[in-house]
PDB file of N, H, CA, C and O in Angstrom:
ATOM      1  N   MET A   1    -107.595 -16.236-194.241  1.00  0.00           N
ATOM      2  CA  MET A   1    -108.174 -16.335-192.903  1.00  0.00           C
ATOM      3  C   MET A   1    -108.344 -17.804-192.515  1.00  0.00           C
ATOM      4  O   MET A   1    -107.970 -18.211-191.414  1.00  0.00           O
ATOM      5  N   ASN A   2    -108.908 -18.591-193.424  1.00  0.00           N
ATOM      6  H   ASN A   2    -109.212 -18.260-194.317  1.00  0.00           H
ATOM      7  CA  ASN A   2    -109.124 -20.004-193.131  1.00  0.00           C
ATOM      8  C   ASN A   2    -107.786 -20.721-192.953  1.00  0.00           C
ATOM      9  O   ASN A   2    -107.645 -21.599-192.102  1.00  0.00           O
ATOM     10  N   PHE A   3    -106.801 -20.327-193.778  1.00  0.00           N
ATOM     11  H   PHE A   3    -106.916 -19.614-194.469  1.00  0.00           H
ATOM     12  CA  PHE A   3    -105.477 -20.947-193.675  1.00  0.00           C
ATOM     13  C   PHE A   3    -104.869 -20.654-192.303  1.00  0.00           C
ATOM     14  O   PHE A   3    -104.280 -21.536-191.677  1.00  0.00           O
ATOM     15  N   TYR A   4    -105.016 -19.420-191.844  1.00  0.00           N
ATOM     16  H   TYR A   4    -105.494 -18.704-192.352  1.00  0.00           H
ATOM     17  CA  TYR A   4    -104.463 -19.048-190.536  1.00  0.00           C
ATOM     18  C   TYR A   4    -105.113 -19.867-189.429  1.00  0.00           C
ATOM     19  O   TYR A   4    -104.437 -20.350-188.521  1.00  0.00           O
ATOM     20  N   ARG A   5    -106.431 -20.016-189.512  1.00  0.00           N
ATOM     21  H   ARG A   5    -106.981 -19.624-190.250  1.00  0.00           H
ATOM     22  CA  ARG A   5    -107.139 -20.787-188.486  1.00  0.00           C
ATOM     23  C   ARG A   5    -106.654 -22.236-188.497  1.00  0.00           C
ATOM     24  O   ARG A   5    -106.513 -22.861-187.446  1.00  0.00           O
ATOM     25  N   HIS A   6    -106.399 -22.764-189.704  1.00  0.00           N
ATOM     26  H   HIS A   6    -106.514 -22.256-190.557  1.00  0.00           H
ATOM     27  CA  HIS A   6    -105.925 -24.139-189.815  1.00  0.00           C
ATOM     28  C   HIS A   6    -104.549 -24.275-189.155  1.00  0.00           C
ATOM     29  O   HIS A   6    -104.290 -25.258-188.460  1.00  0.00           O
ATOM     30  N   GLN A   7    -103.666 -23.293-189.371  1.00  0.00           N
ATOM     31  H   GLN A   7    -103.876 -22.496-189.936  1.00  0.00           H
ATOM     32  CA  GLN A   7    -102.335 -23.330-188.770  1.00  0.00           C
ATOM     33  C   GLN A   7    -102.424 -23.303-187.249  1.00  0.00           C
ATOM     34  O   GLN A   7    -101.701 -24.030-186.568  1.00  0.00           O
ATOM     35  N   VAL A   8    -103.311 -22.462-186.716  1.00  0.00           N
ATOM     36  H   VAL A   8    -103.898 -21.870-187.269  1.00  0.00           H
ATOM     37  CA  VAL A   8    -103.476 -22.373-185.262  1.00  0.00           C
ATOM     38  C   VAL A   8    -103.981 -23.698-184.725  1.00  0.00           C
ATOM     39  O   VAL A   8    -103.546 -24.151-183.666  1.00  0.00           O
ATOM     40  N   LYS A   9    -104.905 -24.324-185.458  1.00  0.00           N
ATOM     41  H   LYS A   9    -105.258 -23.956-186.318  1.00  0.00           H
ATOM     42  CA  LYS A   9    -105.450 -25.610-185.020  1.00  0.00           C
ATOM     43  C   LYS A   9    -104.342 -26.662-184.981  1.00  0.00           C
ATOM     44  O   LYS A   9    -104.263 -27.446-184.035  1.00  0.00           O
ATOM     45  N   ILE A  10    -103.487 -26.682-186.004  1.00  0.00           N
ATOM     46  H   ILE A  10    -103.551 -26.045-186.772  1.00  0.00           H
ATOM     47  CA  ILE A  10    -102.391 -27.655-186.042  1.00  0.00           C
ATOM     48  C   ILE A  10    -101.449 -27.422-184.868  1.00  0.00           C
ATOM     49  O   ILE A  10    -101.014 -28.368-184.212  1.00  0.00           O
ATOM     50  N   ARG A  11    -101.132 -26.131-184.605  1.00  0.00           N
ATOM     51  H   ARG A  11    -101.486 -25.363-185.138  1.00  0.00           H
ATOM     52  CA  ARG A  11    -100.212 -25.835-183.509  1.00  0.00           C
ATOM     53  C   ARG A  11    -100.820 -26.253-182.170  1.00  0.00           C
ATOM     54  O   ARG A  11    -100.124 -26.811-181.322  1.00  0.00           O
ATOM     55  N   ASN A  12    -102.106 -25.989-181.976  1.00  0.00           N
ATOM     56  H   ASN A  12    -102.672 -25.535-182.665  1.00  0.00           H
ATOM     57  CA  ASN A  12    -102.763 -26.382-180.728  1.00  0.00           C
ATOM     58  C   ASN A  12    -102.740 -27.895-180.561  1.00  0.00           C
ATOM     59  O   ASN A  12    -102.527 -28.398-179.457  1.00  0.00           O
ATOM     60  N   GLU A  13    -102.960 -28.626-181.658  1.00  0.00           N
ATOM     61  H   GLU A  13    -103.133 -28.218-182.555  1.00  0.00           H
ATOM     62  CA  GLU A  13    -102.952 -30.085-181.564  1.00  0.00           C
ATOM     63  C   GLU A  13    -101.555 -30.596-181.233  1.00  0.00           C
ATOM     64  O   GLU A  13    -101.406 -31.560-180.482  1.00  0.00           O
ATOM     65  N   LYS A  14    -100.513 -29.939-181.801  1.00  0.00           N
ATOM     66  H   LYS A  14    -100.635 -29.156-182.410  1.00  0.00           H
ATOM     67  CA  LYS A  14     -99.141 -30.354-181.494  1.00  0.00           C
ATOM     68  C   LYS A  14     -98.844 -30.126-180.024  1.00  0.00           C
ATOM     69  O   LYS A  14     -98.263 -30.983-179.359  1.00  0.00           O
ATOM     70  N   ILE A  15     -99.245 -28.966-179.518  1.00  0.00           N
ATOM     71  H   ILE A  15     -99.718 -28.269-180.058  1.00  0.00           H
ATOM     72  CA  ILE A  15     -99.002 -28.657-178.101  1.00  0.00           C
ATOM     73  C   ILE A  15     -99.741 -29.651-177.226  1.00  0.00           C
ATOM     74  O   ILE A  15     -99.190 -30.169-176.255  1.00  0.00           O
ATOM     75  N   ARG A  16    -101.005 -29.918-177.581  1.00  0.00           N
ATOM     76  H   ARG A  16    -101.453 -29.497-178.370  1.00  0.00           H
ATOM     77  CA  ARG A  16    -101.806 -30.828-176.766  1.00  0.00           C
ATOM     78  C   ARG A  16    -101.199 -32.229-176.778  1.00  0.00           C
ATOM     79  O   ARG A  16    -101.127 -32.878-175.734  1.00  0.00           O
ATOM     80  N   SER A  17    -100.766 -32.698-177.935  1.00  0.00           N
ATOM     81  H   SER A  17    -100.824 -32.170-178.782  1.00  0.00           H
ATOM     82  CA  SER A  17    -100.193 -34.045-178.007  1.00  0.00           C
ATOM     83  C   SER A  17     -98.869 -34.100-177.251  1.00  0.00           C
ATOM     84  O   SER A  17     -98.545 -35.119-176.642  1.00  0.00           O
ATOM     85  N   GLY A  18     -98.101 -33.011-177.288  1.00  0.00           N
ATOM     86  H   GLY A  18     -98.364 -32.183-177.783  1.00  0.00           H
ATOM     87  CA  GLY A  18     -96.853 -32.982-176.533  1.00  0.00           C
ATOM     88  C   GLY A  18     -97.115 -33.064-175.044  1.00  0.00           C
ATOM     89  O   GLY A  18     -96.419 -33.781-174.324  1.00  0.00           O
ATOM     90  N   VAL A  19     -98.121 -32.328-174.576  1.00  0.00           N
ATOM     91  H   VAL A  19     -98.686 -31.746-175.160  1.00  0.00           H
ATOM     92  CA  VAL A  19     -98.468 -32.367-173.150  1.00  0.00           C
ATOM     93  C   VAL A  19     -98.958 -33.758-172.782  1.00  0.00           C
ATOM     94  O   VAL A  19     -98.592 -34.292-171.736  1.00  0.00           O
ATOM     95  N   LEU A  20     -99.791 -34.347-173.645  1.00  0.00           N
ATOM     96  H   LEU A  20    -100.088 -33.913-174.495  1.00  0.00           H
ATOM     97  CA  LEU A  20    -100.306 -35.694-173.371  1.00  0.00           C
ATOM     98  C   LEU A  20     -99.162 -36.701-173.310  1.00  0.00           C
ATOM     99  O   LEU A  20     -99.156 -37.589-172.458  1.00  0.00           O
ATOM    100  N   THR A  21     -98.198 -36.560-174.214  1.00  0.00           N
ATOM    101  H   THR A  21     -98.203 -35.838-174.906  1.00  0.00           H
ATOM    102  CA  THR A  21     -97.076 -37.501-174.230  1.00  0.00           C
ATOM    103  C   THR A  21     -96.275 -37.390-172.945  1.00  0.00           C
ATOM    104  O   THR A  21     -95.891 -38.400-172.354  1.00  0.00           O
ATOM    105  N   ARG A  22     -96.020 -36.142-172.508  1.00  0.00           N
ATOM    106  H   ARG A  22     -96.332 -35.322-172.988  1.00  0.00           H
ATOM    107  CA  ARG A  22     -95.268 -35.953-171.273  1.00  0.00           C
ATOM    108  C   ARG A  22     -96.042 -36.526-170.091  1.00  0.00           C
ATOM    109  O   ARG A  22     -95.473 -37.170-169.209  1.00  0.00           O
ATOM    110  N   PHE A  23     -97.353 -36.281-170.091  1.00  0.00           N
ATOM    111  H   PHE A  23     -97.816 -35.758-170.808  1.00  0.00           H
ATOM    112  CA  PHE A  23     -98.214 -36.769-169.009  1.00  0.00           C
ATOM    113  C   PHE A  23     -98.186 -38.292-168.967  1.00  0.00           C
ATOM    114  O   PHE A  23     -98.070 -38.897-167.901  1.00  0.00           O
ATOM    115  N   ARG A  24     -98.295 -38.903-170.156  1.00  0.00           N
ATOM    116  H   ARG A  24     -98.390 -38.411-171.021  1.00  0.00           H
ATOM    117  CA  ARG A  24     -98.301 -40.366-170.239  1.00  0.00           C
ATOM    118  C   ARG A  24     -96.960 -40.930-169.775  1.00  0.00           C
ATOM    119  O   ARG A  24     -96.920 -41.949-169.085  1.00  0.00           O
ATOM    120  N   GLU A  25     -95.853 -40.267-170.154  1.00  0.00           N
ATOM    121  H   GLU A  25     -95.885 -39.439-170.714  1.00  0.00           H
ATOM    122  CA  GLU A  25     -94.538 -40.752-169.744  1.00  0.00           C
ATOM    123  C   GLU A  25     -94.385 -40.692-168.234  1.00  0.00           C
ATOM    124  O   GLU A  25     -93.838 -41.616-167.631  1.00  0.00           O
ATOM    125  N   SER A  26     -94.859 -39.616-167.613  1.00  0.00           N
ATOM    126  H   SER A  26     -95.303 -38.865-168.102  1.00  0.00           H
ATOM    127  CA  SER A  26     -94.720 -39.509-166.152  1.00  0.00           C
ATOM    128  C   SER A  26     -95.563 -40.577-165.469  1.00  0.00           C
ATOM    129  O   SER A  26     -95.138 -41.159-164.471  1.00  0.00           O
ATOM    130  N   ILE A  27     -96.762 -40.840-166.002  1.00  0.00           N
ATOM    131  H   ILE A  27     -97.107 -40.368-166.813  1.00  0.00           H
ATOM    132  CA  ILE A  27     -97.611 -41.897-165.433  1.00  0.00           C
ATOM    133  C   ILE A  27     -96.922 -43.252-165.591  1.00  0.00           C
ATOM    134  O   ILE A  27     -96.924 -44.069-164.670  1.00  0.00           O
ATOM    135  N   PHE A  28     -96.337 -43.482-166.761  1.00  0.00           N
ATOM    136  H   PHE A  28     -96.335 -42.818-167.509  1.00  0.00           H
ATOM    137  CA  PHE A  28     -95.659 -44.758-167.008  1.00  0.00           C
ATOM    138  C   PHE A  28     -94.488 -44.936-166.044  1.00  0.00           C
ATOM    139  O   PHE A  28     -94.267 -46.031-165.527  1.00  0.00           O
ATOM    140  N   ILE A  29     -93.737 -43.855-165.802  1.00  0.00           N
ATOM    141  H   ILE A  29     -93.917 -42.966-166.222  1.00  0.00           H
ATOM    142  CA  ILE A  29     -92.604 -43.929-164.872  1.00  0.00           C
ATOM    143  C   ILE A  29     -93.099 -44.251-163.471  1.00  0.00           C
ATOM    144  O   ILE A  29     -92.507 -45.077-162.776  1.00  0.00           O
ATOM    145  N   LYS A  30     -94.186 -43.601-163.051  1.00  0.00           N
ATOM    146  H   LYS A  30     -94.667 -42.930-163.616  1.00  0.00           H
ATOM    147  CA  LYS A  30     -94.729 -43.866-161.712  1.00  0.00           C
ATOM    148  C   LYS A  30     -95.178 -45.320-161.599  1.00  0.00           C
ATOM    149  O   LYS A  30     -94.885 -45.988-160.607  1.00  0.00           O
ATOM    150  N   ILE A  31     -95.886 -45.809-162.613  1.00  0.00           N
ATOM    151  H   ILE A  31     -96.123 -45.266-163.418  1.00  0.00           H
ATOM    152  CA  ILE A  31     -96.388 -47.189-162.577  1.00  0.00           C
ATOM    153  C   ILE A  31     -95.227 -48.178-162.548  1.00  0.00           C
ATOM    154  O   ILE A  31     -95.249 -49.136-161.775  1.00  0.00           O
ATOM    155  N   SER A  32     -94.219 -47.954-163.379  1.00  0.00           N
ATOM    156  H   SER A  32     -94.201 -47.176-164.007  1.00  0.00           H
ATOM    157  CA  SER A  32     -93.103 -48.906-163.425  1.00  0.00           C
ATOM    158  C   SER A  32     -92.331 -48.889-162.112  1.00  0.00           C
ATOM    159  O   SER A  32     -91.890 -49.939-161.646  1.00  0.00           O
ATOM    160  N   SER A  33     -92.158 -47.710-161.506  1.00  0.00           N
ATOM    161  H   SER A  33     -92.516 -46.856-161.885  1.00  0.00           H
ATOM    162  CA  SER A  33     -91.428 -47.664-160.231  1.00  0.00           C
ATOM    163  C   SER A  33     -92.236 -48.349-159.137  1.00  0.00           C
ATOM    164  O   SER A  33     -91.667 -49.037-158.290  1.00  0.00           O
ATOM    165  N   SER A  34     -93.555 -48.169-159.144  1.00  0.00           N
ATOM    166  H   SER A  34     -94.017 -47.610-159.833  1.00  0.00           H
ATOM    167  CA  SER A  34     -94.368 -48.836-158.118  1.00  0.00           C
ATOM    168  C   SER A  34     -94.380 -50.343-158.363  1.00  0.00           C
ATOM    169  O   SER A  34     -94.427 -51.124-157.412  1.00  0.00           O
ATOM    170  N   LEU A  35     -94.339 -50.755-159.630  1.00  0.00           N
ATOM    171  H   LEU A  35     -94.300 -50.121-160.402  1.00  0.00           H
ATOM    172  CA  LEU A  35     -94.279 -52.192-159.923  1.00  0.00           C
ATOM    173  C   LEU A  35     -92.963 -52.773-159.416  1.00  0.00           C
ATOM    174  O   LEU A  35     -92.933 -53.890-158.899  1.00  0.00           O
ATOM    175  N   LYS A  36     -91.865 -52.010-159.567  1.00  0.00           N
ATOM    176  H   LYS A  36     -91.890 -51.103-159.987  1.00  0.00           H
ATOM    177  CA  LYS A  36     -90.573 -52.483-159.057  1.00  0.00           C
ATOM    178  C   LYS A  36     -90.643 -52.645-157.547  1.00  0.00           C
ATOM    179  O   LYS A  36     -90.129 -53.621-157.002  1.00  0.00           O
ATOM    180  N   ASN A  37     -91.275 -51.696-156.868  1.00  0.00           N
ATOM    181  H   ASN A  37     -91.693 -50.902-157.310  1.00  0.00           H
ATOM    182  CA  ASN A  37     -91.398 -51.787-155.409  1.00  0.00           C
ATOM    183  C   ASN A  37     -92.204 -53.020-155.024  1.00  0.00           C
ATOM    184  O   ASN A  37     -91.858 -53.716-154.069  1.00  0.00           O
ATOM    185  N   ILE A  38     -93.280 -53.294-155.763  1.00  0.00           N
ATOM    186  H   ILE A  38     -93.561 -52.729-156.538  1.00  0.00           H
ATOM    187  CA  ILE A  38     -94.127 -54.455-155.456  1.00  0.00           C
ATOM    188  C   ILE A  38     -93.333 -55.749-155.649  1.00  0.00           C
ATOM    189  O   ILE A  38     -93.396 -56.647-154.809  1.00  0.00           O
ATOM    190  N   THR A  39     -92.588 -55.846-156.751  1.00  0.00           N
ATOM    191  H   THR A  39     -92.537 -55.117-157.433  1.00  0.00           H
ATOM    192  CA  THR A  39     -91.841 -57.077-157.011  1.00  0.00           C
ATOM    193  C   THR A  39     -90.699 -57.227-156.019  1.00  0.00           C
ATOM    194  O   THR A  39     -90.298 -58.351-155.717  1.00  0.00           O
ATOM    195  N   ASN A  40     -90.160 -56.122-155.502  1.00  0.00           N
ATOM    196  H   ASN A  40     -90.486 -55.209-155.747  1.00  0.00           H
ATOM    197  CA  ASN A  40     -89.091 -56.221-154.503  1.00  0.00           C
ATOM    198  C   ASN A  40     -89.623 -56.779-153.195  1.00  0.00           C
ATOM    199  O   ASN A  40     -88.895 -57.455-152.467  1.00  0.00           O
ATOM    200  N   GLU A  41     -90.893 -56.502-152.887  1.00  0.00           N
ATOM    201  H   GLU A  41     -91.484 -55.953-153.478  1.00  0.00           H
ATOM    202  CA  GLU A  41     -91.446 -56.979-151.619  1.00  0.00           C
ATOM    203  C   GLU A  41     -91.737 -58.475-151.664  1.00  0.00           C
ATOM    204  O   GLU A  41     -91.735 -59.134-150.624  1.00  0.00           O
ATOM    205  N   PHE A  42     -91.987 -59.020-152.854  1.00  0.00           N
ATOM    206  H   PHE A  42     -91.989 -58.485-153.698  1.00  0.00           H
ATOM    207  CA  PHE A  42     -92.311 -60.451-152.922  1.00  0.00           C
ATOM    208  C   PHE A  42     -91.063 -61.323-152.867  1.00  0.00           C
ATOM    209  O   PHE A  42     -91.164 -62.549-152.914  1.00  0.00           O
TER     210      PHE A  42
END
């Protein structure tokens, strides 16, 4: 029972970290594109 709970916890953490990574990448893409726009205006 404890082993099963541990496996579920690991899977949840993997899913959460994957979502966080995707979220961070999209934010990074938005920031870099807006930075390009700012540097183009100067």
